[in-house]
C-alpha positions as CSV (number, residue, x, y, z in Angstrom):
1,M,0.2,0.2,0.3
2,T,1.3,3.2,-0.8
3,Y,1.0,6.5,1.3
4,P,-1.6,8.6,-0.3
5,L,0.8,11.8,0.0
6,R,3.3,10.1,-2.2
7,D,1.1,10.6,-5.2
8,Y,1.4,14.2,-4.5
9,V,5.0,14.5,-3.2
10,Q,6.7,12.3,-6.0
11,P,5.7,14.5,-8.9
12,S,6.4,17.8,-7.2
13,L,9.9,16.4,-6.3
14,D,10.7,14.9,-9.5
15,W,9.2,18.0,-11.2
16,M,11.7,20.2,-8.9
17,A,14.6,18.1,-9.7
18,A,14.4,18.3,-13.3
19,R,13.7,22.0,-13.2
20,I,17.0,22.8,-11.0
21,E,19.0,20.2,-12.8
22,E,18.2,22.0,-16.3
23,D,19.2,25.4,-14.8
24,N,22.5,24.3,-13.1
25,P,24.0,21.0,-14.9
26,S,26.4,20.6,-12.0
27,V,23.9,19.8,-9.9
28,E,22.4,16.3,-9.4
29,F,19.4,15.0,-7.6
30,N,19.5,11.0,-6.9
31,I,15.7,10.7,-5.4
32,E,14.8,7.3,-3.9
33,Y,11.1,6.7,-2.9
34,A,10.3,4.2,-0.4
35,D,6.9,3.9,1.8
36,S,7.8,3.3,5.6
37,K,4.0,2.0,6.0
38,C,4.0,4.9,9.1
39,S,5.4,2.5,11.5
40,D,8.9,1.9,13.2
41,E,8.8,-1.4,11.8
42,G,8.2,0.0,8.3
43,M,11.1,2.3,8.4
44,I,13.7,0.2,10.2
45,E,13.0,-2.1,6.9
46,I,13.8,0.4,4.6
47,L,16.6,1.7,6.5
48,T,17.9,-2.2,6.5
49,N,17.0,-3.4,3.5
50,N,17.9,-0.8,1.2
51,N,21.4,-0.7,2.8
52,W,21.0,2.7,3.6
53,T,23.9,2.2,6.5
54,K,26.2,1.2,3.9
55,R,25.2,3.7,1.2
56,K,25.0,6.5,3.6
57,K,27.6,8.8,1.9
58,Q,25.5,9.0,-1.2
59,F,22.6,10.5,0.4
60,D,22.7,14.3,2.0
61,A,19.3,14.4,3.1
62,M,16.1,12.5,3.7
63,L,12.8,14.0,2.8
64,G,9.8,12.3,5.3
65,P,8.6,10.4,6.4
66,V,5.3,12.1,7.0
67,C,4.1,10.4,10.4
68,A,5.4,10.5,13.8
69,P,6.1,6.4,14.5
70,A,8.3,6.2,11.1
71,A,9.8,9.7,11.7
72,R,11.1,8.8,15.2
73,Q,13.3,5.8,13.2
74,A,14.3,8.4,10.4
75,L,15.3,11.0,12.9
76,L,17.4,8.4,15.0
77,Y,19.2,7.5,11.9
78,G,19.7,10.9,10.8
79,K,21.6,11.8,14.4
80,V,23.5,8.7,14.2
81,H,24.8,8.9,10.6
82,D,24.9,12.6,10.8
83,M,22.4,13.0,8.2
84,T,19.6,15.8,7.8
85,V,16.0,15.0,7.9
86,I,13.5,16.8,6.8
87,T,9.6,15.6,7.8
88,P,6.6,17.9,7.8
89,G,4.4,15.2,9.5
90,A,6.4,14.8,12.8
91,T,6.9,17.8,14.7
92,A,8.8,18.2,18.1
93,A,5.4,18.0,20.2
94,H,5.4,14.5,19.0
95,F,8.3,13.5,20.6
96,N,8.1,15.5,24.2
97,D,7.1,12.7,26.1
98,K,10.1,10.3,24.7
99,Y,12.5,12.6,26.8
100,P,11.5,14.3,30.0
101,E,13.4,17.4,30.6
């Protein structure tokens, strides 16, 4: 099952990458899409099965996931591997009960 937002996000990102690459030949985007199934397990599966850890130097940033359970794993991965994670669906409020001050 594909997350419904992907129907909107993927064409927009593909369009953006094509326009930027057209205007700036020295810039190259390599965008990979995956479905986290909005779960911890789904995101862990993406990070392990797609060999993200072995290929981490090939990626500068992760866009998404858009839901808190999957974002938790993506953010932990980003912290450990020094990768920027941009996620519109998981705000700081989703995590304030995990690490009490």
